[in-house]
C-alpha angles and dihedrals in degrees: 000000000000131000145178121223124193109230103175143328094310103005128097134175120218114206125193127178114230101190130273131313130226093277092049093256119139116257110222128189120198136189128186120221123195117199114210097172105102093196090059092050093054099071126051094212094053093048093046091050092047093048093046090052091050090047092053091050091048092048092051090049093050094045091049089053091240099116115107117187102229093204092060107038124083117221091241091055090048090054091052091049092045090053093049098044102033119008099053090050101042109026134070117250092246091053091049090050092052092047091047092051093052092043093050097043102039120358104048094046087055103039107012095099094049127093114240094248091052095062107096131182091256090058089054094047091049090049093050090049090049091055090066093055122101116270098034094110118094093220091072094246109146096235134091126255117284120259090252093054091047090050092051091049090049092051092050 
């Protein structure tokens, strides 16, 4: 069963049932959608069609086991799951090793403790700026990372 709940003027919650838990209680996944497009909000039919389309996409994602609630998952946990479900199947071992090195040395110490929905663009910009500061290299040289290293970390 899936449903759409109006939460405010331009906010809606999509709810999808994902089976039953150990104590026979229904497991529900929800996702809030905010609609900023004023033209979409003007007509009931357009908004209903848009929300139904989003609900179908969300339901497929939940049923496939691909939905990750951003408010509950830590970045470090996401990285482990990404490696298991994606990286080992689609990337070469040397690429995985490079990614793991950058993750271990720079990215996880900075973002590992944060939940996915807490990481904002400003956090990333501050982090990238920090990489250029002296002392960020692991070989104890008192200079920042090179532009190439910073670019690779940004890409990953």
